[in-house]
Structure formats: structure tokens, C-alpha cells
C-alpha positions in Angstrom: 171.3 108.3 43.8 174.4 108.6 46.0 172.6 107.0 48.9 171.6 104.1 46.7 175.2 103.6 45.5 176.5 103.6 49.1 173.8 101.1 50.2 174.6 98.7 47.4 178.3 99.0 48.2 177.6 98.3 51.9 175.4 95.4 50.9 178.3 93.8 49.0 180.8 94.5 51.9 178.4 92.7 54.3 177.9 89.8 51.9 181.7 89.4 51.6 182.0 89.4 55.4 179.2 86.9 55.7 180.8 84.6 53.1 184.1 84.9 55.0 182.2 84.1 58.2 180.9 80.8 56.9 184.2 78.8 57.3 185.6 81.1 60.0 184.5 80.0 63.5 184.8 83.4 65.3 183.2 85.6 62.6 179.4 85.4 62.6 177.7 84.9 59.3 174.0 85.7 59.9 174.3 89.3 61.2 176.4 90.3 58.2 173.9 88.7 55.8 171.0 90.4 57.6 172.7 93.7 57.2 173.4 93.0 53.5 169.7 92.1 53.1 168.7 95.4 54.8 170.9 97.5 52.5 169.9 95.7 49.4 166.2 96.0 50.3 166.6 99.8 50.5 168.7 100.2 47.4 168.1 97.4 44.8 165.3 95.0 44.4 167.5 93.0 42.0 170.3 92.4 44.5 167.9 91.8 47.3 166.1 89.1 45.3 169.5 87.6 44.4 170.5 87.4 48.0 167.2 86.0 49.2 167.2 83.3 46.4 170.9 82.3 46.8 171.2 78.6 47.4 174.0 79.0 50.1 173.3 82.4 51.6 169.6 82.6 51.9 169.1 79.8 54.4 170.9 81.8 57.1 168.5 84.7 56.6 165.3 82.6 56.3 166.2 80.6 59.4 166.6 83.9 61.3 163.3 85.2 60.0 161.5 82.0 61.1 163.3 82.1 64.5 165.0 78.8 63.9 168.5 77.8 64.9 171.2 76.5 62.7 170.5 73.5 60.5 172.4 70.3 61.1 174.3 70.9 57.9 175.3 74.4 59.0 176.5 73.0 62.3 178.6 70.4 60.6 180.2 73.0 58.3 181.0 75.2 61.4 182.5 72.2 63.3 184.7 71.2 60.3 
């Protein structure tokens, strides 16, 4: 029970860092979202499903899983 709570908290910390990393050029987004997915997968199916189905955050994770690079839209967001 304590481990589950800690994993959920860590998942949200890494989601927050990933969201901050989207507009910030020097802070990577994908590694933080991958860590969030890892912790949510081991603690809460509900939060893992939320992250994997999120319209903004899930493309970073799915692109990594498919071994693809950044999409053109993501590159433009980073450049701006």
C-alpha cells in the first residue's frame, strides 16, 4: 500500500516534469513521461490508462515505443 502511494506520487512528479519539459528547450520530455508510465503501470491501471490515452502526452511515449523520432509538430513546438 505504501509502495503504491509512493509510485503514484512519483508518477505525478514525472508527469509534471515532462509537461514542464514540453516548452522548455533544455529539459527533456520523453524520459520523464516514460518514467511516469513506468510508475503508473506498477501502481494504478487507471492513471496509466489516462497517461497512455492523453491527447498531448501519449504521442511522446508511443513514438518512443515505436522507435520513431519526433513528429514535425513536436519539432515546431520545440523550435518556437
